[in-house]
N, C-alpha and C positions, 0 to 999 in steps of 0.2 A: 651414450644416447647423443651427446652434443658433436657437432663437426668441430673438433679443437682447431684453431688458428694460432698463428704467431702472436695475434694480440689477446688472445684469450689467456686470462690469469688462472694458472692451475691451483686449486684449492687443495694444499697438502697441510697435513699437521704442522709443519714448520710453518707455513704462511700463516695459517690461522694464530699460531703463537705469536709471530711476527706482529700482525695486525691488533693482537689483543695488547701487546707490549706498546704498541705506536698509540693505541686509544688511551692506555693509562698515562703515556706521557703527555698525549695532548690535553687530557682531562686535567692532569695536575698542571700544566703550565696555564691553561685558561682559569685554573682556581686561584691562582696566586696573582691575577692580573690586577685586581685592587690594591696590591701591595706595591705594586711597582711603580704606580704614578701615571701609567698610561691612561689617557683620555676613555672613561668607560663607555660613553655614548658610542664612539667608533666601534668599540669591541661587542657591544650589545647590538648595535645594527649589523656587524658583519656576522654575528652568530645567527640572526634572523635569516639572512640571506644565504647563510651557508646551510641552515636547515632546509630552506627552500630548494637551492640547487642539489642537495642531497635527495629529496624526494622527487625532482625532476629526473635526476641520474638514475634513480630506481626504474623509472619508466623507459628511458631511451636506452641506458647503459647495460640493463639487464634484461628488459622486455623488447628492445628494438622498436619501441614506439616512439617517434618524434612528434612533441606537442608543441605548437606555437600559441597555446592558449592557457599556460599555467598561472599567468597574472590574474585570471579570473578568480581562482582559488584564494589568491593572497588578498585581492581587493574585497571579494565578498565576505571573508571571514573579518577582515579589518572592520567593515562598514557594520557588520553585526555585531562585534565586539564592542566598538565605538558607541554604537546606538544603545546597546544594553546596558553599558557602564553610565552613560551620560543622561540618557532619558529614562530608562526604567529603573536605574540605581541599584543593580545587582551587585553582588560581590564579584571581585576579580577572577576568582576561580570559575563562577557560572557564566562570565563573560566571555572568558576563553574558551569553555566548553560549548558554548552557543555559537561562537564564531568558526570553531573546528566542526561542530556538528552541521552547520550550514555550508561549508565547504564539502562535506563528505556527501551530503544530500546532492548538491550541484554536481559533484563527480559522478553518482548515480544516475542522474538524469542525463548528463552531456555524455557519459560513457556508454550508454544504452544507445546512443546516436552514433557517436564516433566510432566506436569499437568494430562496427561492422564493415569499416573500410581499412585498407592497408597503405603502408608508404606515404607518398606524397598527398594522397587523399583524406588520409587521416589527419595529417598535419594541417590541411587546409580547412578541414571541418572544425578542428578545435580552434583555428584562428577565427574563423566564421563565427563561432560560439562566443568567443571572446570579445569580439567587436561588437556582437548583440548585446551581452551584457553590459559594455562599456556605454552604449548609447542608452541602455535601460536606467544605468545608474545616473547619467547626465539629467535625465528628466524625473526621476523618482524623489518625491519630497523628502523622504528620510535621509538622502545622503547629501541633501544642501546642495546639490548640482557641483560647480565649479569651485565652491568656497569649501566644500568637504566638511566634515565634523570636527571642529576645533575645540581645545580646551578639554580633552577627556580625563574625567577624574581618575586617579589610581585606586584609592582606598587602601584596605587592609585586607591581605589574602589569608583566607581562613579565619579572618577577624583578629589575626595575631602578627602579622608581618606588615609593617608600615612601607608600601611600595613607593612612597614619596623619598625615601632613602635611597639614593642611588646605588650603594653597596648591597642593599637587599634585593633592589631590583635586578641588580647584575646577577646575583646568584639565582634568582627566580628565572631569568631568561637562559642563564646557562643549564639549569635543570631541564628545563624545556627542550633546549637543543640536546643535551646528551641523552634524554629519553626518546627523541625522533631518531637520533643517530644510532643509539642501540636496536632500536625497533628495525630500522632498515637492515642494519649488519645482521641480525637474527633472521631477517627474511630471506635475504640473499644467501645465506648459508643454511637454509632449512629445505627439505624436500621439495616446497613450493617454488623456493627460488632456483633450484635446480631444473625444475620442469620450466620455469621461465625462461632460463637460459637456453634449454633445449628449443624451446619455440621461437627464441631469437635467432638461433643458428640455423635451424631447419624445420620451419613449422609443418610442411607436408608430411615429413617423417615422424613428428610427434604426434599428429592426427593419426598416422597410421598404427601408432603404439596404441592407441586408444583414448588419448588425453583431449579434452574438450578445450581446446585452446581459446576459444573466446571466453570461456569463464575466467581462465587464469589471466588472461590480458585485462578483463574487466575488473577482476579483483586487485590486479597490480595498479590500474588506473585510478581505482578508488582511495586505496592507500596512498598512493602518491598525492591525489588531490587534498586527502584529509590532512597530511603532514604539511602539505604547502599552506593549508588553513591554520593549522598550528602555528606556522610562522607568520602568518599575517596577524592573527591575534596577539602574538607576543610583540610584534612590530608596533601595534597601536599602544602597547603599554610603554614602549621606548619612546616613539615620537609624539604621544598623547594626541594624536589626530589620525584621521582618514580621509583620503584624498583620492582623486581621480588618477593620481600618478601610478598607483599600484594597479590599475585596472588597464592602463595603456598597453598598446601592443609593444612599445619600445621596452618595457619591463620585461615581457616575454623574451625579447631579444636579449636583455641581460642575462638573463637566466639561463640561456643558451650559451652565451658568452662564458659566464663564469665556468660552467661545467666543461666546456672544451678547453679551456685555458688550464684549469685543474688537471683535467685527465677524464675522458669519458670512459665509463665502465670500471673505475677504481673507486675504492671505498672512501678515501680520502682526499681525491682529487678536488672535487665540488667545495670542500671546505677552503682548501688552499686558493681555488679560483676565486671564491666569494671574497676573501680577504684581501686578495690582489686587486681586484675591481673597486672594493669599496674603498681601500686605502688610496688609489688612484682618485677616485671622485673626491676624497676628503682633503688629501694634501695636495692636489693639482687644482683645486678649485679657483686658484688665482688665475688660471689661464682661460677661464670662461668656457666659451664654446669649444675651444681648442681640445677641451678634455676627450671629448667625442672622437676627435681626429687621432689624437695619442692612443685611445682605446683601441682604434681600429688598425693603426699601425702594429700596436702589440700583437691583436689577434693575428694579423696577417703573418707576422713573425713567427708567432706560435705554430700556426698552421705549417708554415714552410720548413722550420727546424724543429720543432717538438710536435711531431704528428700525433702522439699518443698524450699530448699534455703534460705538464711538468712533472706529477707525480706518476703518468704512466710512463715517462721516459726514464725516471728514476729505478722504477720496478723493474722495467724491462732490462736496464744495464745490469742489476744486480742479478737476474735471472739468468743472463748470459754469462754471468762472471762465476756463477756457481757450478 
């Protein structure tokens, strides 16, 4: 059904087995992080962005839809979760659910508008919608403008787990990331995912086979936006604030950068890309504004030498050697 290219990763039983093994290894390594002495805030922040990048990769890597507006889902979920926890004093699980639901609703509304266009027109519409949301949040009272929502209380998850404990909070964030990652993994390896890949490769042919391609792309867009919202809700628990930074266009650019550095259209690429970019921001903070220049140089180097991204090049090498 799909037009197989050199960059298309063939899903074979062996490839599926390798990906499951890699997932188990990743989950195991992440599970022992609190025992290693690594700064937990850095890893929790990286996990939130890794989930965000994976959600974005689902849309562009498997659906062929480039969005420049994914920051609006991250920021919307963050604001709703922060407001629900601080003003409405709801339990953390309801705050996360409210933020994710708000992002899903926003994805439905914006998706119905944007999905009618393709290519650069789709990207520009998502960018315009994201900018529109940004200016709305600057003026809306409940977001507190440029001050944001600060001092978000964490509370007890399900009335049992005290999120003020950094170790407990870490495992909650890890559970949220693994849930989102597994949902994406199951989606791309399902009949729905196969049709989505066919639409990416040759949409006219998919239409000729009787598939309603706009419905598939809309569902992928909604799922991607919802998972981006889950990442935004978890990020609020980690940072204990919601600000305009999460809604800015620059954030959408960082999401694209994470995905491309790790490997577009690969399962684990966005995770690696997110950790690389967040590590650079964390450990190169002393360089000030030069961090952006360094990131740009690394991005150019990756584009020139690692056309498929870090994980994409590794996967391509092993496929050629087999």
